[in-house]
N, C-alpha and C positions, 0 to 999 in steps of 0.2 A: 504494500500500500504506500503511495507517495506521501512524502511529508507535507506539512502545511505550507512550507516554503516552496514546494514544488507543485502546489495546486491541489493538495489533498483536502479531505473534509474532516470536520470534527466528529469524534465518536462520542455518543452520549453515555456517560457513566452514571448519571443520576437523574431521576425523574423530577428532582426538586427544581430543576431549571424550568420545566414545563408546568409544574404544579407548585407554586410558591405556598409557603405555610400560611394557613388561615389565621386571622386575628383571634386571640383568646376570647372565649365567651364570658370570662370573668373580668370585672373591672377592678384589678388589683390596686391601682392608684387611688381608688375611692374607698379603700379599706379603712375601717375605723380602729384606732388604737385606744384601748381602755386600760385603766389602772385597777389592780386588785390589791387592796390595802389590808394589812393585818399583821404581817411579820415585822419585827423590829430589827432584824438582821438578815443577812443573805439567805435566799431560798436556794436549796441545793437540789431538790427533786420535786417534780409535780406530775400528776397523772389524773386524767378524767376517769370517773367511775364508768363501768361498762354500759350503764343506761344513760350516761351523759348528764345526769341530774346534779352531780357534785364534782368539784375539782379538789383533789387532795394535794396538799403541799407540805413540805418539811424543810426547816431551816436551822440556822445557827443559833436562833433564840431559844433552843431547847424545846421546840414544840412542833407538832404536826397540826394542820388545820384543814377544815372542810369549808368550802365556799359554795353557796347555792348558785347555780348557773343561770338563775332567772334574774337576780338583782346583784349577784356577786358579793353578798354579805357573808361574813364569817359566822357560821352557825355552831361549829364545834371546835374545841381545842383539846389536843392530846399532849399532855406534859410528858417530857422525856428527861432522862438523867443527864443528857448532853445534847449537842447539836444533832439534828437528823441528817443522816448521810444519804439514805435512799428509802423509798417506799414503793409499794405496789398494791393493787386491788386484787381480790380473788376474782378471776375471770368468769366464774360461774354465777356471780351475783354482784350486787352493789352494796352489800352490808358488812363485808369483812375487809379490813385493811391491815397490812403488815408494814412495820417501820423498822429501820436499822438506825441506831444512834451511835455516836462516838464513844459512848460508855460501854460498847461491846455487848449490847443487849438487843435481841430481836424481840419485838413486841407485836402482839396481835390484838386488834381492836374490833369491837362490834359497834358500828356507827349508827345503829338504829336508836331513835329516841326512846326514853322510858315510857312516855305516854304522850298522846297528842296534847293533853291539857298542859303538861309540863313544858312542852315545846312552845305552845302558844304563850304561856306566861313569860318564858324567857325572851321570846321575840318582842313582846309588848314592853318589857323592861329594857330592851336593847342590850341584853347580856349574851355572853358566849358560854355555852355549856362545856365544862371540862370534866373528863372522866378518866377512869383507870383502865389499864390494859386487861383484857380477858385472861391472857396468859403470856408468859415471856420465857426466853431462853438465853442464857449467858454463856459466852465462850471466852477463851483467853487471848484471842487475836483480834486485830482491827478488821472490821467489816468493810467491804468495798462495793458489794453489789447484791441484788436480790431479784429473783424471778419466780413467779407462781405458775405451776402447770395449768394448761387450759382446762383440765378436768378438776382442778381445785384440790387435788389430793396431796401435793408435795410442793414445798417451797425450797428452792435452791439458794444458798447463802454463800457468797464468796468472801474469803478472808485473806488478808495479807499476812503471811507467816514470817516473811523475812528469810531466815534460814534456820532450820532446826538443828538439833545437836549433831546430827550426822552430816549436815551441810547439803542434804539432798532435797529438802522441801522448801519451796519459795512461797507458793500460794496453795490454797485449798478451797474446795467447794463442798459444803455440807448439805445433804439432802434431808430436809426435815419433814417427817410424816405428820400431817396436820391432825389426823385422827388420834394418834398415840402421843403426839406432842414431844416426840423424841427424834434424834438424828438416826436415820435408818442406814445411811451410807456416807462415807467421807472420801472424796476424790482428792488426791495429792498430786501436785505438779512441781517439777524442778525448775520451772520457768514462770514468767509473769503471765497471769490470766487477768483479763480486764472484764469488759461487759459480756453478758451472756443472755440468751433467750431460749425458751423451750419451743420445740417443733410442735405442730398441731396435734400430733399423736400422743403428746405428753410423755413419750418414751425416749426422745432424743434431745440432748442439750447441746446448743451451739455456742462455743466460747471463742472470743477473740484473744490472741496471744501476742507476746512481744516478738515472735518470729515472723510476723506478717501473715499468719495463718488463722483460719477458723477451724477449730477442732469440733467435729461432730461426734459426740459420745452417746452411746445408748445405755440404758439402765442395766442391760444384760452383759455389758462389758465390751461390745463391739465399738470400733472407732474408725473414723475417716478424717483425713486431713485435706482441707481446701487451701490451696496456696493462693491467697487473695491479693496481697500487697507486697511492696518491696521494703516496707518498714513496719513497725509495730501497728497492729490493729487495735484501735481503742474502743470503738462503739459499734453497735449494730441494732437493727430494727427488723421486725418480721411482720408481714401481712399475709396471713394464711389463706383467706379467700382469694386473693389476687395471685397467690403463689410467688411472692416477691420477698427478697432479702436485701437489705442495704448494709454496707460495711463502711465505716469511716476509719481513716488511718493517719498515722504520723506523717506519711508522705504527702499529705494535703489533698488526697484524692478520696472521693466517695464512689464506691462501686455498687452497681445494682445487679442482682443475681436472679436467675430463674430458679425458684426454690425446688421444684420437683427434680430438676436435672442438675442442680448445683453448678450452673453455667453462668458466667458473667456475660451480661447482655449490654450494659451501658456503663460509662464512667462519667464523673463530674470532676473536672480539674480546675474549677474556678477559684477554689480557696488557695491562699498563699501560706497558710500555717496549718499545723496538725488539726485534724477534725475531731471535735469533742462530742457532738451530739447528732443523731439522725432520727427522723420520725416520719412515718407515713401518714398521709391524710386518709379519710374514708375511701374505701375501695382502692387504696394505693394510687390514687390519681396524681397526687403530688408527693414529693419528698422534700422535707425541710432539713437543712443541715447547717451547723454552725461550727466555727473553728476558733482558734485563739485570736484571730482577727475579728473586729467588731462586725455586727450584722448577721442576718440570716439569709441563706440562699434557698429559694423555693424553686424546685425543678419539676418539670413534667417527667413523671417516672418512665413512661414508655420511650421517650426520645432523649431524655437527659438534658434537654434544652432549658434555659433559664426562663421561668414563668414570671418571677418577681424577686427583686432584691430588697429585703426589709432592712432599712437602716436602723442602727442602734448605737449607743455610745460606747458599748463594751462587748465582751464576749458573753456567751450563755453558759449557764450551768445545766439547764434542762429544757427540753422541748416536748410538747404534747399537743396532738390534734384532738379536737372533739370527735367522738365516734360517729356523729350523724350530720354535722354541719361543717362548713369551711371556716373553722375558728381555731386559731393557733394560740396556745398559751406558752409563754416563755419566761424563764427565770434569769434575770440579769446577774452577771458575776461582777458585783460592784467592787470586789477586791482587786480586780484587774484594771489596768489603765486602758487608754484608747488603743494601745497596740495589742492588748490582750495578755501582756507579759509583765509589764511594770506594776509595782504595787501602787495603788491609788490611795488618796487620803480617806480617812474614815467617812462613811456616808452621813449625810445630814439626817436629823431625826425624822424628817418628813419624806425620806427617800422611799419610792415605791419599788419593791424588789421583783414584783410579778406584773407582767403586762399581757394583754390580749390583742390579737390582730384578727379583726372580724371582716371577712370579705363579703361584699353584697352578693346575693344570689343572682345567677344569670337572668337577663330579661327574656 
């Protein structure tokens, strides 16, 4: 075939030339940013209840809180022995919450009110109900993460061991049986394990590691290694109905995977610092990610293209989408400066640590 200089013709490699991308049906620029007030110090973790009626948050002020998603008022407060590191809901309902605190205690809470009359009285008085944990479990190592199985039977708890006496164990994951309230199994690792999630079958645990891999471990002992990134994998999110997995790495890249086949289908390389948080929206239509650089990247999951860049003054500690609407909750890391790495001055007393980004529904 003659070259273009010799009178040849172009060969069409992409139909994007003929079919340009359509404009988004969502008006991102018209999105509303709301403040959620309650915590007096940094919020480290947040998550919507499965039914979307409540937003659970945990912070350095030694409390976990529940906010009603109709008016964003704090309705319940769960006092902890130290700052809350992580929290998660029981996926089978919206009445059970688990929290991890820096005092090395795993606590389980029943978020139901004692009675409608008591709830009404407290609301009329403008008070926040504080209650005690249903049960708790203490260990000797620092907690780093938590994940509840989709069937509600087991909670996985990650601990940073450092190095044991033999020098062979660095991190561990304890599987807590919710029915017996005891640790049923303990997984030990000679390398760093970061965030993890359960697969839809409740039998496989997917863990990010310092080796740039995602380890897929089954409760019966089988294992599979996904070689995902060129540097430490820090965070991941799963959307079972859509069959998607997202992984964020120290190499500043977010990878999107086809979950059934464990095959990478897209990557997002728009971040310039290590990725800290990833979260899928309803039906995995969008993927929000944040790094040590300020702001939030919202990508179209199927294409990886940028849908919207949400500006923010600093990095994020946690991201969570509402289960049924295009509403993103995010926790600001006020300890970080504008670059995401420098230490910032102590926040002002009126600082809002949690914000919401509410996108108008398509016309």
